[in-house]
N, C-alpha and C positions, 0 to 999 in steps of 0.2 A: 483641388477641391477645398473650399473654405467652409468653416463652421460658423455660421452666423445665427443669432438667436433673436427672435422677437419676444421682448419681455412678457407680452401677454399671452403667449402660446402655452398650452398645457405642458406639464412636465413630461407626459407620455410621449408627446410628439418630439420634444427636445431629446429625450433619452433614446428614442428610436434612431434619430439622425446621429446622435453621439456614438452609438454602437456601430453604426455603418461607417462613421468616420474613422473608427479604430481599425477597420479591416483594410487590408492592402488590396486595391483593385488593379489588376493588370491582365492584359490579354494572355490567353493560353499560349503554350508552346506550339510550334508548327505541327508537331505530331499529335496535338490534341490534349496533351497532359497539362494539368494545372501547374503553375509555378509554385515553388516552395517559399517564396518571399512573404513575409508577414511582419506586422508590428507586434502582435501578441499571438500566443499559440491558439490552436483551435479549442483546446480545453478551456483556456481563459475566456474566449468569446462565448462558449457554451455556458460557463459559469456566470458571466456578466448578464446574459440573456435571462438566466433563471432568476438572478437577483432583481433584475428590472421587472420581471412579471410580478414579484412580490411587492416591490416599491410602487408599481402602478396601481395596485389595489388601494393604496393610501394617498399617494401623491399624484396619481395620474391626471386628475382634472384640475389640480391647483396650478395657476399660472407660475411659471418657473421663477419669475422675479419676486413672487410673494411668499416663497418658502422661507421660513425663519427657524430660529433655534427651538422655539416652542413646538413646532411641527415635529422636529427630530426627537424631542423628549417624549412627545405624545406617541410617536411611532414606536419607541422603545417600550412604552407601557402596554400598548396594544399587542405587540409582537411577542412579548415576554412569555405569555402562557403557551405559545406554540413552539418555540425553539430556544436554544441556549444563547448565552450572551455573545459567544464568538461569532455565531451566524449573524446575529443582529449587527454586530460591529462590521462584519464583511458587507452586508447589505447597505448600511449607511455609508460605508467607505466608497461604494460605487456611486451613491447619490451625491457625495461630496465631489467626486471626480466630474460628474456631469455639471454640477453648479459652478465649479471652478472653470471648466471649459466654457460655460456660458457667461462667465465673468459676473456672476451674481453672488459668489461666496465672499462675504465681507470679512474684514479683520475682526469685527465684533462677534460674528458667528464663530469664527475660529477660537476666540477667547471663551465664548460661552459653552460651546459644544463639549460634552463630556462623554467619552465612550464608556461602555460598561466594562467592568473589571474582567480581565481575561480569565478564563476557566480552563484548568488543565483537563484534558480529556481522559476518560477512564481507559485503563488498559484492557483491551478486549480479552475474553477468556479463550485460551488456546486449548485445543484438544490434547488430552494426554495420549501417550503412545498406544495404549489399549483402545481408546476412543477413536484414534486416527485409523487404526486397523478395522475397526467396526464400521466406520464411515466409508472407507474404501471398499470394504466387502459389500456393503449395501449398493454402492454406486456400480460395482462390477456385476451385480446380480442380474441386471436387466439390460438388454440391448438398447432400450430407450434412454438409459442413463450413462451409456458408454462415453458420451461427450463430456459429462461432468467428471467421470472417472479419469479420463485422460487429462482434462483441464486441471484437476486437483494434483495429479502426479507431477505436472510441469511446474505448478506453483510450489509444491513441496520441494522440488529440486532447485528452483531458481529464486524463490521468494518474490516473484513478480507480483504486483498489485493487480486488482481486477481491471483497473483502467489501462495498465501497461499490457495486460493480456489481450484485451479487446482491441488495442491499437497496433498489435503485431501485424506486419505485412509479410507477404511471401518472401520478399527479398531480405527480410530480417532473420529468417530461420532456414534458408535453403542455400547457404554458401558452402556446404560440405565440410564444415569444420567443427561440428557438434557444438555450436554456440548459438545463443539467442542474443540479438542486438536490440536493446531498447533505445529508440531514437528520440522519443518524446517523453517528458516527465514533468511532475509538478514543480521541479526545480532542476538546476543544472547538474546536481549530483546524481539524479536518477537516470541520466543518459549514460549507458554502460553496456558491457558485454558480459554474458554469464555462461559459463560452461554447462553442458548438459551431461548428466550421468546416464547410465545404461537405461534406467527406467524412464527418464525424461526423454531420451531419444526414441524409445519405443512408443511413448505416448504421443510425441510430436508427429511421428510417422502416421499414426491413425488420424490425428487431427488434420494433417495435410491430405490424406486420402479423402476425407470427408470434404475438405475445402475444394479440392479439384472437381469432385462430383457436383459441387454447387457453382462451378464456373470460375473458380479462382485460377487465373493463369499468368497474369502480369505480375512482375516483382512488386508493383505498387498496390496490388490487390490485398485486401485484408483477409487473413486466414479465418477470422470469424466474421463473415459477411453479414450485412443487414438483410433480414427477411422482410420482403415487401408484402407478400401474401403467400397463400399455399403454393409451394413449388416454384416460387419466384424470388430470386435473391439478387442483391446488388453488391458485387465484390468491391466496388469503388468506395463503399461506405461501410464503416464498422458496425457491428452489432450494437444496439442501444444499451443503455444502462440496465434495462429490464429484460434484455433478450435471453439471458440465461437464468433468470430468477425462478421461473416456473419449474424447470427441471431441477434446480438447486433445492428448492423448497420440497419437492417430492423426495429427493434423496435424503435430506436431513430428517424428514419426518420418518422415512423408512428406517433410518439408523437410530431413531429415537433421540435425536439432538435438535429439537425445534428451536433452540436458542442460538444455534451456530450460524453466524452471518458469513457471507461470502468474503468480506474484507478481513475476517479473522483467520482465513486460511494462510495468508502471508505471515501473520503473527505466529501461527502454529509452526510454519516452516522455520522461522527464526528461532523459535523455542527449541526445536529439534537440534539445530546447529549449536545453540548455547549449551544444551545438555550434553552434546558430544564434546564439549570443551573447545569449540572453535574460537580462536582469538577474535576479539571484537573488531579488530582492523579488517580481518578477512570477511566478517559478517557485513561490515559496511560496504566492502567491495561488491558483495552479492546484492545487498539490499539497496545500494545507491545512496541512501540517507537513512539515518536512525536518530531520532530526537534524543536530547540528553536524558529526558525521563525514561525512554525506552532503553537507552544504553545502560543506565543504572539497573534496570529491571533484568536485562539479559545477562549483565555481568554478575548480578546476584544469583541468577540461576546457575551460571557456569561455576561460580565459587561454591554453591551448595553441592553441586555434583562432584566437584573436586574434593570437598570435605567428606562426602559420602565414600568415595573411592579410597581416600586416605584412611578413613576409619576402617574400611574393609581390610586394607593392606596392613593397618596397624594391628587389627585383631589377629591376623595370621602371624605377624611378627611377635605379638604378645604370647601366643601359644608356644611359638618356638622358644622364646626367651624363658617362659615358665618351665618348659622341659629342661632347659640349660640350668636353671636355678635348682631344680630338683637334683640334677646330676651333680652339680657342684656341691650341694648340701650333703648328698650321699657320700661324696668323696671325703668330706671333712670328718666322717665317722671313722675312717681308717687311721691307724697310727702313722705319723709322719716319720719318714726316714731322716737321717742326719743331714742328708743333702738338701732336703726340702726345708729343714729348720734353718740351715746356714748354707745357701747355695754357693757361696764364695769359698767355703772350706773344701780343700782337696782331700780325697780319700787316700 
């Protein structure tokens, strides 16, 4: 399959063929299953498609050979009120990939193009331990929300992200070793195995019971299958990004935490581990990857907890030492014997 471009064709046409070119096309296996070969991950393909939808609103009708650096600068200006600088850079990064593959990205454009300054993301707010208990109590209060309750317990145990949870297949969680195997992630460090504790095992059992009732049978089936319409599910496809949002919103409103986002549950889980004094190396093994900024944040939490316990222990020691000081002070009031005055002198 060759990727050829007609200079006069619109960017939208070129971009669609470019995305198709990035996919690995191969016949299915004899048993009907799709092959796992790919150039880029399914998540990346999905992200690219989303970026291209945005780019097509601006560049879609422009002939691909006529796109220049002034168009890129104008796109930054138009897009800025809608999203942050990092997202704009990602979108234009895909545009540049398309132009390079079409052989219309010139050295002059390379010199002139200036990406926006990278912006450090804000640390999401984690639930406190009391808030976490309140959220879980709300989720457990209704049968309708039991899925969110079990979902939350597993994340709090494993620190898995919402994308990783939605991508779990039956074969990843049913090996009989009380482990969850994350096979796909946003980077190589996210591919990992995570042990389940007692609460996590209980929650997973309920998730699997629900999954089997929805037709999940094959090891390649997703345990959170896609809902096609009422009482119709496709276990070969994972639930969409919005598939759990409605129930999640109901629970967070019932718990009186309207600000609590689903992606902050992983951060809450890591915060609990940090508060427990878990070494950052172990936390990385659980989480798969923690940025330097978040590493500093969790280390700070851990050190704060250590100082708090040290202060509590120190207060106990201080009380004991104070009693000793009083005892020593009272002993000094008694007349000292000759031996006490000169312990080397024999009687």
